[in-house]
C-alpha positions in Angstrom: 26.7 211.2 230.6 29.4 210.8 233.2 30.1 213.7 235.6 33.0 215.9 234.2 35.3 215.2 237.1 35.6 211.5 236.2 36.0 211.5 232.5 39.3 209.9 231.3 41.1 212.2 228.9 43.4 211.6 226.1 47.0 210.6 226.3 48.4 212.2 229.5 51.9 213.4 229.2 54.5 213.8 231.9 54.0 216.9 234.1 57.0 218.6 235.4 56.4 221.5 237.9 59.1 224.2 238.3 61.0 225.0 241.4 59.5 227.6 243.6 60.5 231.1 242.7 63.0 233.0 244.7 61.8 235.2 247.6 62.9 238.7 248.4 64.1 239.7 251.9 62.8 242.8 253.7 65.1 244.3 256.3 62.9 247.3 257.1 59.8 245.1 257.7 61.7 242.6 259.8 63.2 245.4 261.9 59.8 247.0 262.4 58.2 243.7 263.4 60.9 243.0 266.0 60.6 246.6 267.4 56.8 246.2 267.8 57.0 242.8 269.3 59.6 244.0 271.9 57.0 246.4 273.4 54.1 243.9 273.4 53.2 241.5 276.2 54.0 237.9 275.5 51.2 235.6 274.4 52.0 232.1 273.0 50.8 231.7 269.4 48.6 228.7 268.4 51.4 226.3 267.6 51.7 222.5 268.2 52.3 221.6 271.9 55.2 219.5 273.0 54.3 215.8 273.6 53.1 214.7 277.0 56.0 214.4 279.3 58.4 216.2 277.0 59.6 218.3 279.9 60.3 215.4 282.2 64.0 215.2 282.8 64.5 218.3 280.7 66.0 220.4 283.6 68.7 222.8 282.8 72.2 222.3 284.2 71.9 225.7 286.0 68.6 224.7 287.6 70.0 221.4 288.8 72.9 223.3 290.3 70.6 225.8 292.0 71.7 228.7 289.8 69.1 231.3 288.9 67.1 230.5 285.7 67.7 232.7 282.7 66.6 232.7 279.1 69.8 230.8 278.3 69.3 227.9 280.7 65.5 227.7 280.9 64.2 224.1 280.3 63.0 223.5 276.7 59.3 224.0 276.2 59.0 226.1 279.3 57.7 229.5 278.0 58.7 232.8 279.6 56.4 234.1 282.3 53.2 235.5 281.0 53.2 239.2 280.7 56.9 239.4 280.5 58.2 241.7 277.8 60.3 240.5 274.9 64.0 240.7 275.7 65.9 243.3 273.7 67.5 242.2 270.4 71.0 242.0 271.9 69.8 239.3 274.3 69.5 236.9 271.4 73.0 237.5 270.0 75.0 234.2 269.7 77.7 234.2 272.4 80.0 231.7 274.1 78.0 232.2 277.2 74.8 231.2 275.4 76.3 228.1 273.9 77.9 227.1 277.2 74.6 227.3 279.0 73.0 225.0 276.5 75.8 222.6 275.6 75.8 219.1 277.3 79.1 217.2 277.7 80.9 219.7 275.5 78.5 219.2 272.6 75.9 221.6 271.1 73.3 220.5 268.6 72.2 223.2 266.2 69.8 223.9 263.4 68.6 227.1 261.7 65.9 228.4 259.4 63.3 231.0 258.7 59.7 231.1 259.6 58.6 229.0 256.6 60.2 226.1 258.4 58.6 226.7 261.8 56.8 223.3 261.8 59.9 221.5 260.8 61.9 223.2 263.5 59.3 222.3 266.2 59.3 218.7 264.9 63.1 218.7 265.1 63.1 220.0 268.7 60.4 217.6 269.8 62.2 214.6 268.5 65.4 215.6 270.3 63.7 216.3 273.6 61.8 213.1 273.2 65.1 211.1 273.1 66.5 213.1 276.1 68.7 215.5 274.2 68.3 219.1 275.3 71.7 220.6 274.5 70.4 222.4 271.5 70.1 225.8 269.9 68.1 227.1 266.9 69.3 229.9 264.8 66.5 232.3 263.6 66.9 233.9 260.2 64.0 236.3 260.7 62.5 238.0 263.7 59.1 236.3 263.3 60.6 232.9 263.8 62.8 234.2 266.7 59.8 235.5 268.6 57.6 232.5 268.1 60.3 230.0 269.2 61.1 232.2 272.2 57.4 232.2 273.2 57.3 228.4 272.9 60.3 227.9 275.2 62.7 226.8 272.4 66.3 228.1 272.9 66.9 230.5 270.0 69.4 233.0 268.8 69.3 235.7 266.2 71.5 235.0 263.1 71.1 238.6 262.0 70.1 237.4 258.5 66.9 239.5 258.2 65.6 237.1 255.6 62.1 236.9 254.2 59.8 234.5 256.0 58.7 232.5 252.9 60.1 229.2 251.6 63.1 229.3 249.3 63.2 226.7 246.5 66.2 224.6 245.8 68.8 226.4 243.7 67.3 229.9 244.1 69.4 232.9 245.2 67.8 232.7 248.6 68.6 229.0 248.8 72.3 229.7 248.1 72.2 232.5 250.7 70.9 230.1 253.3 73.8 227.9 252.5 76.3 230.7 253.0 74.7 231.5 256.3 75.3 227.9 257.5 79.0 228.2 256.7 79.2 231.5 258.5 77.4 230.0 261.5 79.9 227.0 261.7 82.8 229.5 261.6 81.2 231.5 264.4 80.5 228.4 266.6 83.8 226.5 266.4 86.0 229.1 268.1 83.8 228.8 271.2 85.5 225.4 271.8 82.4 223.1 271.7 81.8 220.1 269.5 79.1 221.0 267.0 76.4 218.7 265.6 75.0 220.8 262.7 71.7 219.7 261.2 69.3 220.9 258.5 65.7 221.4 259.6 64.4 218.8 257.2 65.7 215.9 259.2 64.7 214.3 262.5 66.5 212.4 265.2 65.1 209.0 266.2 67.9 207.9 268.6 70.4 209.9 270.7 73.4 210.2 268.4 75.8 211.6 271.0 77.1 208.2 272.3 77.7 207.0 268.7 79.7 210.2 267.8 81.7 209.7 271.0 82.9 206.3 269.7 85.2 208.2 267.3 86.9 210.9 269.5 89.8 211.4 267.1 87.7 212.3 264.2 87.8 216.0 263.3 84.7 215.6 261.2 82.0 213.0 260.9 79.7 213.6 257.8 76.6 212.0 256.5 76.5 211.1 252.8 74.3 210.5 249.8 75.6 206.9 249.6 72.8 204.5 248.5 74.9 201.3 248.3 75.8 199.8 251.7 79.5 199.5 252.4 79.0 197.9 255.8 76.3 195.7 257.3 76.6 196.7 260.9 76.6 200.1 262.7 80.2 201.0 262.0 81.3 203.9 259.9 81.1 203.5 256.1 84.1 202.0 254.4 85.4 205.3 253.0 87.2 203.5 250.2 83.8 202.4 248.8 81.8 205.6 249.3 80.9 207.1 245.9 78.0 209.3 247.0 78.5 213.0 247.9 79.2 214.0 251.5 75.9 215.5 252.7 76.1 218.6 254.9 72.6 218.1 256.2 74.0 216.1 259.2 77.7 216.5 260.2 79.6 216.6 263.4 82.5 219.0 263.9 85.2 219.0 266.6 86.9 222.3 267.4 90.3 221.1 266.2 92.7 223.2 264.1 92.2 221.2 260.9 88.4 221.5 261.3 88.7 225.3 261.8 90.9 225.7 258.8 88.4 223.7 256.7 85.6 225.9 257.9 87.5 229.1 257.0 88.5 227.9 253.6 84.9 226.8 253.0 83.7 230.2 254.0 86.1 232.0 251.7 85.0 229.7 248.8 81.3 230.2 249.1 81.6 234.0 249.7 83.7 234.3 246.5 80.8 233.0 244.3 77.2 233.6 245.3 76.0 230.9 242.8 78.2 228.2 244.3 76.3 225.4 246.1 77.7 225.1 249.6 77.6 221.3 249.5 79.6 221.1 246.2 82.2 223.5 247.7 82.4 221.3 250.8 83.0 218.2 248.8 85.6 219.8 246.6 87.6 220.8 249.7 87.2 217.5 251.5 88.4 215.5 248.5 91.7 217.4 248.4 94.6 215.3 249.7 92.2 212.4 250.3 93.0 208.8 250.7 95.5 208.1 253.4 94.0 205.9 256.2 94.5 207.0 259.8 97.0 204.6 261.3 95.3 202.4 263.9 91.8 203.8 263.0 91.1 202.4 259.6 87.5 203.8 259.6 89.0 207.3 259.4 90.7 208.8 256.4 92.9 211.9 256.1 91.4 214.5 253.8 91.3 218.2 252.9 94.8 219.4 253.9 96.1 215.8 254.6 95.7 216.4 258.3 91.9 216.5 258.8 90.6 213.1 260.0 87.3 212.3 258.4 84.7 209.6 259.1 81.6 208.9 257.0 78.4 208.2 259.0 76.7 205.0 257.8 73.7 205.7 255.5 71.9 202.7 256.9 71.3 204.4 260.2 72.0 208.1 259.5 69.5 207.7 256.7 68.9 209.6 253.5 65.5 209.9 251.9 66.4 206.9 249.8 67.9 204.5 252.3 65.1 205.2 254.7 61.9 205.7 252.6 62.7 203.6 249.6 65.2 200.9 250.5 64.3 200.6 254.2 68.0 199.6 254.6 68.0 199.8 258.4 65.1 197.3 258.5 66.8 194.8 256.2 70.0 195.0 258.1 68.2 194.8 261.5 69.6 198.1 262.7 68.2 201.0 264.7 68.2 204.3 262.8 69.5 207.4 264.4 68.3 209.9 261.9 66.4 210.4 258.7 67.1 213.3 256.3 64.4 214.0 253.7 66.6 214.0 250.6 66.0 212.1 247.4 62.5 213.4 247.0 60.7 215.3 244.3 58.2 217.8 245.7 60.1 220.5 247.5 59.4 221.4 251.0 55.8 220.0 250.8 57.3 216.6 249.7 59.6 216.6 252.7 56.8 217.3 255.0 54.7 214.5 253.4 57.5 212.0 253.6 57.8 212.6 257.4 54.0 212.4 257.7 53.9 209.1 255.9 56.5 207.7 258.4 54.5 209.3 261.3 57.5 211.4 262.2 56.0 214.9 261.7 54.1 216.8 264.4 51.1 218.7 263.1 48.7 221.0 264.8 45.6 219.3 266.3 43.4 220.7 263.5 45.2 218.6 261.0 43.7 215.5 262.6 40.1 216.6 262.6 38.8 217.8 259.2 35.4 219.5 259.5 33.8 217.4 256.8 35.4 214.2 258.0 37.6 211.7 256.1 37.2 209.0 253.5 39.5 206.0 253.1 39.5 202.9 251.0 41.2 199.5 250.9 43.3 199.3 247.7 42.6 196.2 245.7 45.6 195.3 243.5 45.6 192.0 241.5 48.5 189.7 242.2 49.4 189.7 238.5 50.0 193.5 238.5 51.9 193.5 241.7 54.1 190.3 241.5 53.9 188.5 238.2 56.3 189.0 235.3 59.4 191.0 234.8 59.9 194.4 236.3 59.7 196.6 233.2 58.6 200.1 232.4 55.3 198.6 231.0 54.6 196.5 234.1 55.5 199.4 236.4 53.1 201.8 234.7 50.3 199.1 234.5 50.6 198.8 238.3 50.7 202.5 238.9 47.9 203.3 236.5 45.6 200.7 238.1 46.1 202.5 241.5 45.6 205.9 239.9 42.3 204.8 238.6 41.1 203.9 242.1 42.5 207.2 243.5 40.7 209.1 240.8 37.4 207.5 241.8 38.1 208.2 245.5 38.9 211.8 244.8 35.5 212.2 243.0 33.6 210.6 245.8 35.5 212.7 248.4 34.6 215.8 246.4 30.9 214.8 246.3 30.7 214.1 250.0 32.9 217.0 250.9 35.4 214.8 252.8 39.2 214.7 253.0 40.7 211.7 251.2 43.1 209.4 253.1 45.5 208.3 250.4 46.2 204.5 250.0 49.7 203.1 250.2 51.2 203.2 246.7 53.2 200.3 245.2 55.9 200.7 242.5 58.0 198.2 240.6 60.6 200.8 239.5 62.4 203.6 241.4 62.3 207.2 240.5 65.5 209.2 239.9 66.6 212.4 238.3 68.6 210.4 235.8 68.4 207.3 233.7 68.7 204.0 235.6 67.9 200.3 235.0 64.7 200.3 237.2 66.4 200.3 240.5 70.0 201.4 241.2 72.4 198.5 241.0 73.9 197.6 244.3 71.2 199.1 246.4 68.9 197.1 248.7 65.7 198.2 246.9 63.2 195.4 246.8 60.7 195.0 243.9 57.9 195.8 244.2 58.2 198.3 247.0 56.0 200.7 249.0 56.9 203.9 247.3 56.6 207.5 248.6 53.6 209.4 247.3 55.9 211.9 245.5 57.1 209.1 243.3 53.7 209.0 241.6 51.8 212.2 242.4 52.9 215.9 242.5 52.4 216.4 246.2 53.3 220.1 246.1 50.8 220.8 243.2 48.0 218.9 245.1 48.5 221.4 248.0 48.5 224.5 245.8 45.4 226.7 245.5 44.8 226.2 241.8 42.2 228.4 240.1 38.8 226.7 240.7 37.3 227.7 237.3 40.1 225.8 235.5 40.9 223.0 237.9 37.7 222.5 239.9 37.3 222.6 243.7 40.2 221.8 245.9 40.2 218.3 247.4 42.2 217.9 250.6 44.1 214.7 251.4 46.1 213.0 254.1 48.9 210.5 254.0 48.3 206.7 253.9 49.4 206.2 257.5 47.0 208.9 258.8 44.5 206.7 260.5 47.3 204.8 262.4 48.9 207.9 263.7 49.0 208.1 267.5 48.1 211.8 267.3 44.7 211.0 265.8 42.2 211.8 268.5 40.2 209.0 270.0 36.9 210.6 269.1 37.9 210.7 265.4 39.4 207.2 265.3 36.4 205.6 266.9 33.8 207.4 264.8 33.8 205.3 261.6 31.5 203.6 259.2 32.4 200.6 257.0 31.2 200.9 253.4 30.9 197.6 251.7 30.2 197.4 247.9 27.5 195.0 246.8 26.0 193.9 243.5 23.2 196.3 242.6 20.5 193.6 241.7 21.3 191.2 244.5 18.9 190.7 247.4 21.6 191.5 249.8 22.0 194.9 248.2 18.3 195.8 248.4 17.3 199.1 249.7 15.9 197.6 252.9 19.1 195.7 253.7 21.5 198.5 252.9 19.8 201.2 254.9 20.0 199.4 258.2 21.8 201.5 260.8 25.0 200.0 262.1 28.7 200.0 261.7 28.5 198.8 258.0 26.6 200.2 255.1 26.1 198.4 251.8 26.6 200.5 248.7 25.7 199.2 245.2 28.5 199.0 242.7 28.5 201.7 240.0 26.5 204.0 242.2 25.4 207.3 240.8 26.0 210.8 242.3 22.4 210.7 243.6 22.9 207.3 245.3 26.0 208.4 247.0 24.4 211.6 248.3 21.2 209.9 249.4 23.2 207.2 251.2 25.7 209.3 253.1 23.8 212.5 253.9 22.6 211.0 257.1 26.1 210.0 258.1 27.7 213.5 258.1 28.4 213.2 261.8 30.5 210.1 261.2 34.2 211.1 261.1 35.6 208.3 258.8 34.0 206.4 255.9 36.0 203.3 255.2 35.3 201.9 251.7 36.0 198.2 251.2 37.1 199.1 247.6 37.0 201.8 245.0 36.8 199.4 242.0 33.5 200.2 240.2 32.3 202.2 243.3 31.1 205.1 241.2 29.4 205.0 237.9 30.9 208.3 236.9 34.3 206.6 237.1 33.3 203.2 235.9 33.0 201.3 232.6 29.9 202.8 231.2 31.3 206.1 229.7 30.1 207.2 226.3 32.5 208.6 223.8 30.6 211.9 223.8 31.3 212.4 227.5 35.1 212.4 227.1 35.5 216.0 227.8 39.3 216.3 227.9 39.0 219.9 229.0 37.1 219.2 232.3 38.4 220.9 235.4 38.7 217.7 237.4 40.8 216.1 234.6 43.1 219.1 234.5 43.6 218.8 238.2 44.3 215.1 237.9 46.9 215.7 235.1 48.6 218.3 237.4 48.8 215.8 240.2 50.3 212.9 238.4 54.0 212.7 237.5 53.4 210.6 234.4 51.2 207.8 233.2 53.7 205.9 231.1 54.3 205.5 227.4 51.0 205.5 225.4 49.1 204.7 228.6 46.1 206.5 230.2 44.1 206.1 233.4 41.9 203.7 231.6 39.0 201.5 232.6 
């Protein structure tokens, strides 16, 4: 009988996981935390360090001018002196003086969030300092985030939100409240007279955008968008006449002009009048009023809103959305250099955003992420050409391709569980795109190639895989890493160089004899259709090896191979329940079959 974790079940139906529940703020707790922290000596928490050399050239304007250093003009990543007490709450109030100390060339780059997005915010700051941009500020929506950013040397101000520190799912009351806070923040910043590049925390900068924005000095507002069909093939602004996607407020640049200030005020009044109104929808409704007259002599700009505001749409090929970057790779096909990527068009909440950035090696994790105590297990995916390239791109051919890969992942998860290792996921290939709505396989007019390397959240429920599901019902948790993990520059040398190649061989061949396959070296031979005992006997002596690299997962484990009796098909097995939770869907009348 096959082990329970490998038994294929009956027809597996689509699994749809609900949005995270709303979280409740706690003013009293936040105030108490801030009060206590104010009277404690400063000690940096165990958070990711800035990259080597991040501080080089990151000298404040005040320091360069010989002025005394303050918390406003201190270089980024330079923590306060050890033993210094936390400044009083009033020191973190957003003021013109604070913005002026941080702005560069009249521009301030701003993001905001709560403690749930600490790792995103640190990643955001590290990318900016890495490309030489230090004119930035971060708004803290809770005192826990404010304190930790201050201790890390990140310029931070108190938004006075007193929000809870947990994540807020899309569409929840807390989500809408965060949207209103953004609108209020823009209204607070514009009167200071500085240009404002406002960003969400779930995006990263890859190239200094300030010279690009300066190319359009007459624009009151430059906004990113959800446009997925290119309207230009170079790095100019989108052809606004052809833009059909919504204007996306995750990246937009405001100039402190009167039309922009009026728009910000009307936007504020609109979102405050209805606490269920999505701030982005409200923004789009306002922008599209009196829309359509080109700016004379500047055809890339269009009058909108009140007929006086000059709007430009940032090109989605280089100010990328989650679709133009991760799915289409539009910037690569057009031979352009991307400025930014925003993790939109994904399907696994905050966990999915984080995983997308990890796949692209754009996320900065703590050192512990790169050195799992039990080590790692990877495998080379073997996909037949007929499944990947032959025939029409249909629902059936798409799911045949996906299911073939899921079968190998299922085997790998079982072996990783047995050996107590973390699985490095393989790259996943899809023939069809994933969307919230019906479409003809890929959206017409886009540059999506078929087949394409698809993000993991197109196939697997990333956020569910990270949840602590009840072990009695779903079996032990199996940790995983993104497919690019072993190529990440952050992977320590001692991990990268500690590996063992595992090559499958035919059980009854001379080459696969016990004497030959137990020779010590950089390669171990493993019989196909190995049992649990064979796996444990073979790899127990290699526990100190950090990475096991399997040449294939096809027929690697008898428990997940062909020889499974009907009596062993325990559809209620915990491992199968976990697998069903992890997969989006297996297609019409299809299973993870042998």
